[in-house]
C-alpha positions as CSV (number, residue, x, y, z in Angstrom):
1,M,71.8,-15.8,-19.9
2,D,73.5,-15.1,-16.8
3,I,72.4,-16.1,-12.6
4,N,70.8,-12.9,-12.0
5,E,69.2,-12.9,-15.4
6,L,67.5,-16.7,-14.5
7,Q,66.1,-15.0,-11.5
8,K,63.5,-13.0,-13.3
9,Y,61.7,-16.6,-14.6
10,L,62.0,-18.3,-11.2
11,E,58.1,-19.2,-10.1
12,K,57.1,-21.5,-7.5
13,I,53.9,-23.5,-7.3
14,D,51.1,-21.9,-4.9
15,F,49.9,-25.0,-3.1
16,N,47.4,-22.6,-1.0
17,A,45.7,-21.1,-4.6
18,L,45.2,-24.7,-6.0
19,S,43.6,-25.8,-2.2
20,K,41.3,-22.9,-2.5
21,D,40.3,-23.7,-6.0
22,N,39.4,-27.1,-4.8
23,V,42.3,-28.8,-7.5
24,K,43.5,-32.2,-5.4
25,L,46.6,-33.4,-6.3
26,S,48.0,-36.8,-5.8
27,E,50.6,-37.7,-3.7
28,D,53.3,-38.0,-7.0
29,D,52.1,-34.9,-8.2
30,A,52.5,-33.1,-4.7
31,Y,55.9,-34.5,-4.4
32,V,57.1,-33.3,-8.3
33,G,55.6,-29.7,-6.9
34,E,57.5,-29.7,-4.1
35,L,60.8,-30.8,-5.5
36,Y,60.5,-28.1,-8.0
37,N,59.8,-25.6,-5.8
38,S,63.1,-26.6,-3.8
39,A,65.1,-26.2,-6.9
40,I,63.8,-22.9,-7.3
41,D,65.0,-21.8,-3.6
42,N,68.7,-23.5,-4.3
43,I,68.6,-21.3,-7.7
44,K,67.4,-18.0,-5.7
45,Q,70.3,-19.2,-3.0
46,Y,72.8,-19.4,-6.3
47,N,73.2,-23.3,-5.5
48,I,72.9,-24.3,-9.2
49,D,74.7,-27.6,-9.0
50,V,71.8,-28.6,-6.5
51,A,68.9,-27.2,-8.3
52,R,70.4,-28.7,-11.3
53,I,69.8,-32.1,-9.4
54,K,66.4,-31.3,-8.0
55,L,65.1,-30.0,-11.6
56,S,66.8,-33.4,-13.3
57,R,64.5,-35.5,-10.5
58,V,62.0,-33.2,-11.2
59,V,62.0,-34.5,-15.3
60,K,62.5,-38.1,-14.7
61,L,59.8,-38.3,-12.7
62,D,57.4,-36.3,-14.6
63,P,58.7,-36.0,-18.4
64,T,55.6,-33.8,-19.2
65,F,56.8,-30.9,-16.9
66,E,57.7,-28.7,-19.4
67,K,58.4,-25.4,-16.9
68,A,61.0,-27.6,-15.6
69,K,62.5,-28.8,-18.8
70,I,62.8,-25.3,-19.7
71,L,64.5,-24.1,-16.2
72,L,66.7,-27.1,-16.7
73,E,68.0,-26.4,-19.9
74,R,68.6,-22.6,-18.9
75,I,70.7,-23.6,-15.8
76,N,72.8,-26.1,-18.4
77,S,73.7,-23.2,-20.9
78,L,75.0,-21.2,-17.7
79,E,79.3,-21.9,-17.9
80,S,79.8,-25.2,-16.5
81,D,83.8,-25.5,-16.9
82,R,83.8,-23.9,-13.1
83,S,83.6,-26.2,-9.9
84,L,80.7,-25.5,-7.6
85,G,83.0,-23.7,-5.1
86,E,84.2,-21.1,-7.9
87,K,80.2,-20.7,-8.5
88,I,79.2,-20.3,-5.0
89,E,82.2,-17.9,-4.4
90,E,81.7,-15.5,-7.3
91,A,77.9,-15.5,-6.2
92,L,78.9,-14.6,-2.9
93,D,80.8,-11.9,-4.4
94,K,77.8,-10.6,-6.5
95,K,75.9,-10.5,-3.1
96,D,78.8,-8.5,-1.3
97,E,78.5,-6.0,-3.8
98,K,74.9,-4.9,-2.9
99,D,74.0,-2.9,0.0
100,K,71.7,-5.9,1.9
101,P,73.7,-8.3,2.9
102,K,71.8,-12.3,2.7
103,E,72.4,-15.0,5.0
104,K,72.9,-18.1,2.9
105,K,70.4,-20.9,3.7
106,L,71.2,-24.7,3.0
107,V,68.0,-26.2,2.4
108,K,68.2,-29.8,3.2
109,M,66.1,-32.0,0.8
110,N,63.5,-35.0,2.0
111,E,61.7,-36.5,-0.9
112,R,58.7,-36.5,1.4
113,D,58.7,-33.1,3.1
114,K,56.3,-30.3,2.1
115,I,57.7,-27.3,1.1
116,K,55.5,-23.9,1.9
117,S,55.6,-21.3,-1.2
118,K,54.2,-17.4,-1.5
119,S,55.3,-17.6,-5.2
120,I,52.9,-18.0,-8.3
121,M,53.6,-20.7,-10.9
122,D,51.5,-19.9,-14.8
123,F,50.8,-23.9,-14.8
124,L,51.3,-27.1,-13.2
125,P,51.0,-30.6,-15.2
126,L,49.0,-32.4,-13.2
127,H,47.0,-36.0,-13.8
128,K,49.6,-35.9,-17.1
129,K,49.6,-32.8,-19.3
130,N,46.7,-31.0,-17.5
131,L,47.5,-27.3,-16.8
132,F,46.4,-25.3,-13.7
133,S,46.3,-21.3,-13.2
134,S,47.1,-20.0,-9.7
135,K,46.4,-16.8,-8.0
136,K,48.4,-14.7,-5.9
137,K,47.0,-14.7,-2.4
138,T,46.0,-11.2,-0.7
139,K,46.8,-11.3,3.2
140,M,44.7,-8.8,5.7
141,T,47.1,-7.1,7.8
142,P,45.3,-6.6,11.7
143,L,45.4,-2.7,11.1
144,T,43.0,-3.2,7.9
145,F,40.9,-5.6,9.7
146,I,40.7,-3.5,12.9
147,K,39.7,-0.5,10.1
148,L,37.0,-3.0,8.3
149,Q,35.2,-3.8,12.0
150,M,35.4,-0.1,12.6
151,V,33.7,0.9,9.6
152,V,31.1,-1.7,10.3
153,I,30.4,-1.0,13.9
154,V,30.3,3.1,12.9
155,T,27.8,1.7,10.4
156,L,25.8,-0.2,12.7
157,L,25.6,2.8,15.2
158,V,23.9,5.1,12.6
159,I,21.5,2.5,11.6
160,I,20.4,2.1,15.5
161,L,20.3,6.1,15.9
162,I,18.1,6.5,12.9
163,L,16.1,3.9,13.9
164,V,15.3,5.4,17.4
165,I,14.7,8.5,15.8
166,V,12.0,7.3,13.7
167,I,10.4,4.9,16.6
168,L,10.4,8.0,18.7
169,S,8.8,10.1,16.0
170,M,6.1,7.6,15.8
171,K,5.9,7.6,19.4
172,S,5.2,11.3,19.6
173,K,2.4,10.9,16.7
174,Y,0.8,8.1,18.5
175,D,0.9,10.1,21.9
176,N,-0.7,13.0,19.7
177,Y,-3.5,10.7,18.2
178,I,-4.4,9.4,21.5
179,S,-4.6,12.3,23.0
180,Q,-6.8,14.0,20.7
181,Q,-9.1,10.9,20.7
182,P,-12.3,12.0,22.8
183,D,-12.5,9.9,25.7
184,L,-15.1,7.3,24.9
185,Q,-16.2,6.1,28.6
186,K,-17.5,9.8,29.4
187,Q,-19.3,9.8,26.3
188,I,-20.8,6.5,27.0
189,S,-21.7,7.8,30.7
190,Q,-23.3,10.9,29.2
191,L,-25.4,9.1,26.5
192,Q,-26.9,6.9,29.2
193,S,-27.6,9.3,31.1
194,E,-29.3,11.1,28.3
195,K,-31.0,8.0,27.5
196,Q,-32.7,7.8,30.7
197,E,-34.0,11.0,31.1
198,L,-35.6,11.2,27.5
199,S,-36.8,7.6,28.8
200,Y,-38.3,9.0,31.8
201,L,-39.8,11.7,29.8
202,Y,-41.0,9.8,26.9
203,Q,-42.9,7.3,29.6
204,N,-44.4,10.3,30.9
205,T,-45.3,11.8,27.4
206,V,-46.8,8.2,26.7
207,I,-49.2,7.8,29.3
208,Q,-50.0,11.4,29.6
209,Y,-51.3,10.8,25.5
210,E,-52.9,7.9,26.3
211,D,-54.6,9.6,28.9
212,T,-56.1,11.9,26.6
213,I,-56.8,9.4,23.9
214,N,-59.0,7.2,26.4
215,K,-60.8,10.2,27.9
216,L,-61.6,11.3,24.3
217,E,-62.6,7.6,22.9
218,D,-64.9,7.3,26.1
219,S,-66.3,10.5,25.0
220,L,-67.1,9.3,21.2
221,N,-68.3,6.0,22.5
222,S,-71.2,7.7,24.8
223,S,-73.5,8.7,22.2
224,D,-76.2,9.9,24.6
225,S,-73.4,12.1,26.5
226,V,-74.2,16.2,26.6
227,M,-70.9,16.5,25.2
228,L,-72.0,14.5,21.9
229,T,-75.1,16.7,21.3
230,S,-74.2,17.7,18.0
231,K,-72.5,16.1,14.8
232,Q,-69.9,19.0,14.7
233,E,-68.4,18.5,18.5
234,A,-68.3,14.3,17.8
235,D,-66.1,15.3,14.4
236,V,-63.8,18.0,16.6
237,L,-63.2,15.1,19.3
238,L,-62.7,12.7,16.1
239,Q,-59.6,14.8,14.7
240,Q,-58.3,15.3,18.5
241,N,-58.6,11.5,19.0
242,R,-56.6,11.0,15.4
243,L,-54.0,13.8,16.8
244,Y,-53.3,12.4,19.8
245,Y,-52.7,8.9,18.6
246,S,-50.9,9.3,15.7
247,K,-48.8,11.5,18.3
248,Y,-48.2,8.3,20.2
249,L,-47.5,6.1,17.4
250,A,-44.6,8.8,16.7
251,L,-43.6,8.4,20.3
252,T,-43.1,4.9,19.8
253,L,-41.3,5.0,16.2
254,K,-44.3,3.5,14.2
255,Y,-43.7,6.4,11.5
256,N,-45.6,4.9,8.5
257,E,-48.6,4.1,11.2
258,A,-48.6,7.5,12.6
259,L,-48.5,9.2,9.1
260,K,-51.4,7.2,7.9
261,V,-53.7,8.4,11.0
262,L,-52.4,12.1,10.4
263,N,-53.5,11.9,6.6
264,E,-56.9,10.9,7.8
265,I,-57.2,14.4,9.9
266,D,-59.9,16.8,8.5
267,L,-58.5,20.0,9.3
268,S,-61.8,21.5,8.3
269,K,-63.4,19.8,10.9
270,A,-60.5,20.0,13.1
271,S,-61.2,23.0,16.1
272,F,-57.0,22.4,16.9
273,S,-55.8,24.7,19.7
274,S,-52.1,27.0,18.6
275,D,-50.4,23.8,20.3
276,E,-52.2,21.1,18.8
277,N,-51.6,22.7,15.4
278,L,-48.1,22.9,16.0
279,M,-48.1,19.5,17.5
280,Y,-50.0,18.4,14.1
281,N,-47.1,20.1,12.4
282,E,-44.4,18.7,13.6
283,T,-45.6,15.3,14.1
284,I,-46.2,15.3,10.3
285,S,-42.4,16.5,9.7
286,E,-41.0,13.8,12.1
287,C,-43.1,11.0,10.5
288,K,-41.7,12.3,6.9
289,R,-38.6,13.0,7.9
290,N,-37.9,9.6,9.6
291,I,-39.7,7.7,6.5
292,T,-37.4,9.5,4.1
293,I,-34.1,8.4,6.0
294,S,-35.5,4.9,6.2
295,L,-35.7,4.7,2.5
296,Y,-32.9,6.5,1.9
297,N,-30.6,4.1,3.6
298,S,-32.3,1.1,2.5
299,G,-32.1,2.4,-1.1
300,N,-28.3,3.4,-0.6
301,K,-27.4,-0.3,0.0
302,L,-29.4,-1.5,-2.8
303,Y,-27.6,0.8,-4.8
304,Q,-24.3,0.1,-3.9
305,D,-25.4,-3.7,-4.6
306,L,-26.1,-2.4,-8.4
307,K,-29.6,-3.5,-7.8
308,Y,-30.9,-0.5,-9.4
309,R,-34.7,-1.5,-10.1
310,E,-34.9,-1.8,-5.9
311,A,-33.1,1.2,-5.4
312,Y,-35.2,3.2,-7.8
313,D,-38.2,2.2,-6.2
314,N,-37.2,3.6,-2.7
315,F,-35.7,7.2,-3.9
316,Y,-38.9,7.6,-6.1
317,S,-41.0,7.0,-3.0
318,V,-38.6,9.6,-1.1
319,W,-39.1,12.1,-4.1
320,E,-42.8,11.4,-4.7
321,N,-44.3,10.5,-1.4
322,Y,-42.3,11.8,1.9
323,P,-40.0,14.7,2.2
324,D,-41.1,18.3,3.1
325,Y,-39.5,20.2,0.6
326,E,-40.4,23.5,2.4
327,S,-37.8,22.2,4.9
328,A,-35.5,21.1,2.9
329,G,-33.2,24.0,3.6
330,I,-33.3,23.6,7.3
331,W,-31.9,19.9,7.0
332,D,-28.9,20.8,4.8
333,K,-28.1,22.7,8.1
334,D,-28.1,19.3,9.5
335,N,-25.0,17.6,9.3
336,T,-26.5,14.0,10.1
337,Y,-29.1,14.3,7.3
338,S,-27.4,16.8,5.2
339,N,-28.9,16.9,1.6
340,I,-30.7,13.7,1.8
341,I,-33.7,15.0,-0.2
342,F,-31.8,16.1,-3.2
343,D,-29.5,13.3,-2.9
344,S,-32.2,10.6,-3.3
345,V,-33.0,12.2,-6.3
346,Y,-29.8,12.2,-7.8
347,K,-29.9,8.6,-7.1
348,M,-32.8,8.4,-8.2
349,S,-32.0,10.0,-11.3
350,K,-28.6,7.7,-12.2
351,C,-31.1,4.3,-11.2
352,A,-33.2,5.9,-13.9
353,F,-31.2,5.5,-16.3
354,E,-29.9,2.4,-15.7
355,I,-33.1,0.8,-16.0
356,G,-34.3,2.8,-19.1
357,E,-36.3,5.6,-17.7
358,Y,-34.4,8.5,-19.3
359,K,-37.2,10.9,-18.9
360,I,-37.7,10.3,-15.5
361,A,-34.1,10.7,-15.1
362,I,-33.9,14.4,-16.9
363,E,-36.8,15.5,-14.9
364,G,-35.3,14.3,-11.4
365,Y,-31.7,16.2,-12.3
366,S,-33.8,18.9,-13.2
367,F,-35.4,19.2,-9.9
368,V,-32.2,18.9,-8.2
369,E,-30.5,21.8,-10.6
370,I,-33.0,24.3,-9.7
371,S,-33.5,23.9,-6.0
372,Q,-30.1,25.8,-5.7
373,S,-29.4,23.8,-2.4
374,E,-25.9,23.5,-1.2
375,F,-25.8,19.5,-2.9
376,A,-26.7,20.7,-6.2
377,K,-23.7,23.4,-6.1
378,A,-21.6,20.9,-5.1
379,N,-22.7,18.3,-8.0
380,K,-23.2,20.9,-10.7
381,E,-20.8,19.4,-13.4
382,G,-22.1,15.7,-12.5
383,I,-25.8,16.9,-13.0
384,I,-25.1,18.4,-16.5
385,Y,-23.0,15.4,-17.4
386,H,-25.6,12.6,-16.7
387,S,-28.3,14.8,-17.7
388,A,-26.4,14.9,-21.1
389,K,-26.5,11.1,-21.2
390,A,-30.1,11.0,-20.4
391,Y,-30.9,13.3,-23.4
392,A,-28.6,11.0,-25.5
393,G,-30.9,8.2,-24.1
394,I,-34.0,9.8,-25.8
395,E,-32.0,10.6,-28.9
396,D,-31.8,14.3,-28.1
397,Y,-28.3,14.5,-29.5
398,L,-28.7,18.4,-29.9
399,K,-29.4,18.9,-26.2
400,A,-26.8,16.2,-25.4
401,E,-24.2,17.8,-27.6
402,E,-24.7,21.1,-25.6
403,L,-24.5,19.6,-22.1
404,F,-21.6,17.5,-22.7
405,K,-19.7,20.4,-24.2
406,K,-20.8,22.3,-21.2
407,V,-18.7,20.3,-18.9
408,I,-15.7,20.6,-21.3
409,N,-15.8,24.2,-21.3
410,E,-16.8,25.0,-18.0
411,Y,-15.2,22.7,-16.0
412,P,-12.1,21.5,-17.5
413,N,-10.2,20.4,-14.3
414,S,-13.3,17.5,-13.4
415,D,-12.7,14.3,-13.7
416,L,-15.8,13.9,-16.1
417,V,-14.4,15.7,-18.9
418,T,-12.7,12.5,-20.2
419,Y,-15.6,11.0,-20.2
420,A,-17.7,13.8,-21.4
421,K,-15.4,14.1,-24.2
422,E,-15.7,10.0,-25.3
423,R,-19.3,10.3,-25.4
424,L,-19.4,13.8,-27.5
425,I,-17.7,11.7,-30.1
426,I,-20.3,9.3,-30.0
427,V,-23.4,12.0,-30.4
428,Q,-21.5,14.0,-32.9
429,Q,-21.5,10.8,-35.0
430,K,-25.0,10.4,-34.6
431,L,-25.3,14.1,-35.9
432,G,-23.3,13.3,-38.9
433,R,-20.5,15.6,-37.9
């Protein structure tokens, strides 16, 4: 092996890599490593004799440093019969043959000087017979750093631009939303004005009815007066008294009391004018309507709280006592009280099923279905499905099977189809199918 071939085996110890890996060297190990790196520099400069002296020193200080031993043996295998001057001259001649002349450097050795290295060693003997791996250090150039900073800046600008677009879009939606909102202050002022007008009319109407009632009562109490010469005239006045008194109670929102008085009126004994007949019919309708609404609202609250027995009583009262079914079509057109009668009966039927009153449930569903109301049309499959459940409750499994199949076949997109299929299987098992 000649000196040029030896050059490819030269690798220095990278102290920077060891420092990054948190490897701590003792003072003796650091000195041995620095001396070894210095010897490698001498070999690269063709100072073989100087390198041999340093490597011998390294091996003497740390006999376990196998790499230094191997390198020393390879140096010793070189021709040793020539003088140091001849070897240096030969090395210089070989360098002259190359197009890239190198300046010869002499390195002065100091046993405690630290030597910086950029090459990598595969291992280093530390703490007697420990081997450490080293890594190549990658150095970032200024141009690379500038490019990286530009990429980061561009990315941040893009993110900021996206955020600005999103914020502007949200602001536009918010402005549109605000612009579409009603002027609440204006509505409040309008309602207050209407309230004042209604209050004025209400007070005048109450006073008017109170005066009429007082006059009628005075007439009734004057049994000896000319006006009460016959019982027929007394009955007429009594019916009129009840009419005006019920209207007064309705105006004071006492609808239950007003309806009770209205039910006491005997139309066969009354002699109402056309205006009084209109008042009678409107007052009955108004009382039933408001009582129905009150029962419906309280029933809904109980229904939502799963208090089916109490809710059933409220809805059943709506169905049996108060609704004016002939005017239900008019109610359907009222946005506030739309379909209130039929919804009451529908929920009453659901509550009836929950408490085991299956026949009443069937009767209620049938009532809603034959009404042909908007509510019935909107809840057609629900009425059929719940009716089928009620028929299964009274063990009429054939009718239940028919209705469950009707839901499945006629309303395939309904959410109730899944439940109808499950209950159909149970019904068919009861039928032994």
